[in-house]
C-alpha atoms as one frame of an Amber mdcrd trajectory, in Angstrom:
protein
 191.701  90.529  83.488 190.519  91.298  87.004 189.089  88.647  89.311 185.318
  88.736  89.856 184.351  90.163  93.218 182.538  87.766  95.570 180.883  88.772
  98.792 182.773  87.912 101.928 181.462  84.824 103.769 178.962  85.592 106.506
 180.077  85.324 110.058 178.401  82.958 112.494 176.614  85.873 114.114 175.242
  87.042 110.764 174.165  83.513 109.737 172.002  82.982 112.816 170.806  86.513
 113.364 167.100  86.877 114.080 165.427  88.602 111.133 163.746  91.901 111.906
 160.069  91.655 112.708 157.678  92.502 109.954 155.757  95.729 110.463 152.259
  95.276 111.782 149.796  95.631 108.902 147.580  98.664 109.081 143.912  97.867
 108.622 142.367 100.671 106.655 138.921 101.945 107.463 136.577 100.542 104.865
 134.270 103.499 105.160 134.547 106.160 102.490 136.151 109.487 103.073 133.146
 111.760 103.302 135.077 114.912 104.070 133.707 117.823 102.132 130.248 116.268
 101.873 127.261 117.727 103.594 126.490 114.815 105.893 123.153 116.242 106.995
 121.954 116.125 103.379 122.989 112.465 103.071 121.273 111.699 106.383 118.086
 113.501 105.370 118.057 111.704 102.014 118.570 108.362 103.737 115.746 109.040
 106.180 113.359 109.758 103.309 114.477 106.712 101.332 114.044 104.393 104.322
 110.546 105.759 104.842 109.773 105.079 101.187 111.188 101.532 101.322 109.102
 100.765 104.394 105.908 101.160 102.359 104.190 102.716 105.335 105.384  99.878
 107.596 102.349  97.793 106.729 100.038 100.233 108.470  97.345  99.997 105.777
  95.472  97.413 107.862  95.251  99.887 110.723  93.182 102.446 108.802  89.951
 101.464 110.516  91.519 101.157 113.954  90.051 103.602 116.453  93.353 104.052
 118.268  95.946 103.957 115.457  93.922 104.934 112.417  95.437 108.432 112.500
  98.904 106.927 111.937  97.750 104.838 108.985  96.166 107.990 107.576  99.534
 109.773 107.664 101.342 106.854 105.977  99.304 106.694 102.780  98.684 109.157
  99.943  95.509 111.169 100.100  92.864 110.546  97.476  93.096 114.133  96.228
  93.127 117.372  98.200  95.293 117.987 101.262  98.685 116.749 102.407  99.871
 114.130 104.893 103.347 112.919 105.836 103.416 110.307 103.057 102.760 112.989
 100.436 106.004 114.722 101.451 108.328 111.871 100.435 108.579 112.714  96.731
 108.915 116.502  97.214 111.588 115.877  99.849 113.524 113.693  97.397 113.243
 116.360  94.689 114.143 119.145  97.099 117.351 117.303  98.026 118.231 116.868
  94.364 118.126 120.646  94.117 120.136 121.237  97.304 122.967 119.023  96.048
 123.216 120.720  92.631 125.163 123.870  93.680 127.712 121.708  95.523 128.120
 119.184  92.704 128.411 121.692  89.868 130.708 123.981  91.863 133.168 121.073
  91.993 132.830 120.587  88.253 133.436 124.277  87.648 136.510 124.179  89.892
 137.840 121.315  87.763 137.591 123.594  84.750 134.509 122.049  83.136 132.741
 124.351  80.695 128.997 124.951  80.704 128.706 122.782  77.606 130.441 119.845
  79.252 128.247 120.195  82.325 125.201 120.287  80.056 126.359 117.021  78.497
 126.615 115.504  81.973 123.050 116.647  82.706 121.743 115.054  79.511 123.521
 111.802  80.332 122.172 111.736  83.864 118.634 112.536  82.717 118.808 109.673
  80.213 120.013 107.206  82.851 117.344 108.268  85.338 114.656 107.802  82.702
 116.100 104.448  81.636 116.062 103.131  85.203 112.523 104.434  85.580 111.465
 102.655  82.382 112.944  99.412  83.707 111.022  99.741  86.958 107.779 100.589
  85.144 108.292  97.555  82.897 109.095  95.179  85.765 106.629  92.232  85.847
 104.792  93.571  82.781 104.363  91.616  79.573 106.134  94.305  77.525 108.282
  97.425  78.052 106.525 100.505  79.421 107.649 104.036  78.549 106.164 106.955
  80.480 107.339 109.981  82.468 105.115 109.922  85.542 107.348 107.894  87.891
 109.556 109.800  90.366 112.816 109.149  88.487 111.496 110.445  85.166 109.970
 113.459  86.899 113.314 114.162  88.561 115.074 113.879  85.205 112.837 116.508
  83.614 112.975 118.785  86.644 116.744 118.364  86.918 117.144 119.463  83.304
 114.972 122.550  83.840 116.736 123.433  87.099 120.155 123.271  85.413 119.077
 125.990  82.970 118.749 128.372  85.945 121.616 126.993  88.040 124.314 129.442
  86.885 122.097 132.527  87.170 122.631 133.026  90.909 119.983 132.847  93.594
 117.947 135.680  92.075 117.772 133.929  88.709 116.954 130.654  90.447 114.174
 132.309  92.432 112.891 133.763  89.182 112.879 130.238  87.780 110.713 129.062
  90.692 108.186 131.803  90.010 108.260 131.176  86.258 107.617 127.411  86.322
 104.966 127.567  89.052 103.171 130.423  87.315 103.316 128.658  83.934 101.952
 125.431  85.439  99.128 127.241  87.210  98.240 129.376  84.210  98.072 126.346
  81.912  95.609 124.610  84.247  93.509 127.757  84.646  93.335 128.542  80.919
  91.966 125.078  80.162  89.738 124.447  83.156  89.163 127.773  84.904  88.841
 127.888  88.684  87.730 124.251  88.804  90.776 122.960  86.945  92.303 121.534
  90.124  89.142 119.950  91.521  88.606 116.252  92.156  85.587 116.290  89.850
  87.828 117.485  86.995  90.617 114.982  87.703  90.092 113.133  84.413  89.846
 116.200  82.233  92.450 118.718  83.445  95.239 119.813  81.116  97.683 117.282
  82.543  95.295 114.430  81.854  94.533 115.788  78.388  98.243 115.899  77.542
  98.752 112.315  78.705  95.694 111.132  76.806  97.007 112.808  73.643 100.480
 111.275  74.110  98.935 107.850  74.642  96.802 108.177  71.498  99.864 108.787
  69.311 101.009 105.192  69.869  97.751 103.271  69.494  99.266 101.079  66.804
 102.261  99.953  68.845 101.934  96.309  69.836 105.256  95.585  71.511 105.785
  98.634  73.749 103.291 100.376  76.023 103.778 104.100  75.415 102.499 106.788
  77.795  99.791 104.788  79.596  97.406 106.853  81.709  98.044 106.802  85.448
  95.383 104.963  87.430  96.023 107.358  90.299  95.516 110.429  88.065  99.154
 111.525  88.302 100.260 113.350  85.145 103.430 113.953  83.145 102.836 117.712
  83.320 103.651 117.512  87.044 107.316 117.691  86.048 106.996 121.424  85.386
 105.816 122.379  88.853 108.049 119.693  90.413 110.943 121.549  88.758 109.911
 124.447  90.999 110.438 122.187  94.027 113.906 121.277  92.752 114.717 124.945
  92.126 113.677 125.838  95.677 116.174 123.193  96.749 118.797 124.822  94.515
 118.244 128.183  96.239 118.621 126.486  99.634 121.756 124.751  98.386 123.229
 128.133  97.455 122.410 129.314 100.971 124.079 126.313 102.611 127.112 126.589
 100.338 127.536 130.289 101.091 129.733 131.980 103.668 127.163 132.647 106.376
 127.634 131.126 109.796 126.086 127.724 110.438 123.692 129.210 112.984 122.463
 131.841 110.526 121.952 129.183 107.837 119.821 127.181 110.250 117.725 130.224
 111.136 117.218 131.120 107.471 116.143 127.564 106.638 113.493 127.767 109.344
 112.353 131.264 108.345 112.214 130.495 104.612 110.444 127.210 105.311 107.836
 129.068 107.345 107.341 131.604 104.542 106.896 128.838 101.953 104.490 126.938
 104.195 102.201 129.926 104.632 102.553 130.897 100.964 101.142 127.494 100.038
  98.261 127.946 102.459  97.590 131.402 101.047  97.420 130.076  97.474  94.953
 127.499  98.747  92.855 130.283 100.291  92.852 132.019  96.895  91.232 128.987
  95.305  94.088 126.625  94.349  93.828 123.455  96.466  96.881 121.603  97.745
  96.938 118.488  95.542  99.985 116.268  95.180  98.581 114.136  92.362  98.707
 117.091  89.963 101.435 118.936  91.948  99.643 122.263  92.196 101.783 125.336
  92.880 100.185 125.584  96.318 101.322 122.025  97.038 104.840 122.781  95.762
 105.164 125.737  98.153 103.477 124.043 101.100 105.598 120.891 100.755 108.774
 122.971 100.293 108.072 124.573 103.654 108.074 121.164 105.313 111.198 120.040
 103.452 113.062 123.187 104.552 112.099 122.504 108.156 113.277 118.892 107.915
 116.512 119.990 106.260 117.021 122.505 109.074 116.527 119.756 111.669 119.107
 117.426 110.126 121.509 120.329 109.532 121.225 121.335 113.192 121.722 117.853
 114.626 124.304 116.405 112.209 126.357 119.377 110.981 126.040 121.935 113.795
 125.726 119.746 116.893 127.998 117.069 115.311 125.759 114.206 116.450 127.039
 111.875 113.757 125.729 108.821 115.627 122.237 110.044 114.841 122.904 110.648
 111.168 124.994 107.542 110.401 122.125 104.988 110.152 120.429 107.234 107.608
 123.594 108.407 105.857 124.588 104.881 104.779 121.307 104.784 102.870 121.519
 108.346 101.579 124.832 107.797  99.791 123.223 104.953  97.814 119.788 106.456
  97.208 119.467 105.182  93.613 120.272 101.634  94.746 117.726 101.644  97.547
 115.079 103.205  95.315 115.584 100.519  92.678 115.534  97.785  95.320 112.305
  99.151  96.768 110.659  98.573  93.411 112.001  95.134  92.543 113.222  93.480
  95.772 110.838  94.500  98.552 108.306  91.807  97.685 111.024  89.165  97.420
 112.542  90.140 100.777 109.133  90.032 102.444 108.418  86.583 100.971 111.780
  85.320 102.222 111.124  86.625 105.720 107.471  85.633 105.991 108.003  81.922
 106.892 110.338  82.961 109.708 108.254  85.833 111.061 104.687  84.503 110.935
 105.160  82.233 113.943 107.090  84.651 116.212 104.723  87.498 115.342 101.566
  85.394 115.460 100.489  86.845 118.804 100.860  90.432 117.594  97.490  90.403
 115.890  96.964  93.587 113.895 100.632  94.490 114.370 101.916  91.397 112.545
 102.119  93.125 109.099 103.881  96.053 110.746 106.492  93.758 112.307 107.099
  92.050 108.952 107.535  95.406 107.223 109.990  96.555 109.883 112.060  93.386
 109.379 112.017  93.791 105.581 113.107  97.423 105.895 115.912  96.369 108.230
 117.174  93.852 105.658 117.197  96.550 102.981 119.115  98.791 105.372 121.673
  96.030 105.938 122.240  95.853 102.176 123.088  99.554 102.204 125.448  99.058
 105.155 127.189  96.266 103.249 127.708  98.488 100.202 128.871 101.352 102.404
 131.444  99.191 104.207 132.798  97.962 100.878 132.909 101.438  99.362 130.372
 100.625  96.662 128.339 103.653  95.588 125.904 103.364  92.700 125.417 106.678
  90.941 124.042 107.915  87.651
């Protein structure tokens, strides 16, 4: 039987040798890898979401001011006809949903997903968007509220309609824009004639009639509020024409995803935006007013012109000129748009109440600007929450 082998005793030099230094740890960048993403789209989305969270930066008290009343006018929805900057927030959000669709579904197609599986994803996402919207509508109410007038529910319906045209190419998508806007306009005209879009008919147009009928079907429900009428005369039927806004975004997404040079894409965004802008004005001249509250086809086209111009601006600065420093403050919000939207509905008041004791005294001498300063601080806190999530690679999606 052989003797077991033992290691030879260590020499003095080996016993007291200095151990090799440990390698210096590499600190990884906590920011996500955004390669392959269209950063200008994230920046544009973040800019819009920050504007929405700001609530007009408390400018409502400046409406009667002789010097700054014009600014307050731009930061609040119009009563009916016309369009100001604040009326462009929702169409911009919907437009960006459309722009992102060709990119997102191209990745799914490259992974081998069938149309049926993609359709299942759309249904799931629409359900989640509606569910979050229901939660926000029910917040602070005595019972759950179910309706489809809020932005998220409108996006869900429009997203579903836009997907049906997504795989038809830009010509099919453009045909979808014409189809949904024409159907929306025709439905209003058949019921109310040339005055269907007027302020005087705001409580009796087809959209209002549909909502009133939906609400009447649930008169006996005591524990859930179903399809309540909008106090601002917004209607569920808006989702059809809003789908046209999303589809315009889809067409622009196909353009940006295509093989044209970056400079040509920028030029086309500007040119197409100009065409849409004047198309909306022309429809208005033909008798269809620009009204956001019922999302007339003229409003859809007019607003899409502005959204194309804004998209062109961010695309030029962030993606062509590579000025990422400009886009970063907005991009950290844009990659968590659902989070910031939800927070704007349930946390803005809480944040303002937390800040108020610490801002009233420092801002006491600001006079009429005190509410504006408080709103700026509250918006900054919400932005910091997005930065925190971004640094920790937390992205809330549906």
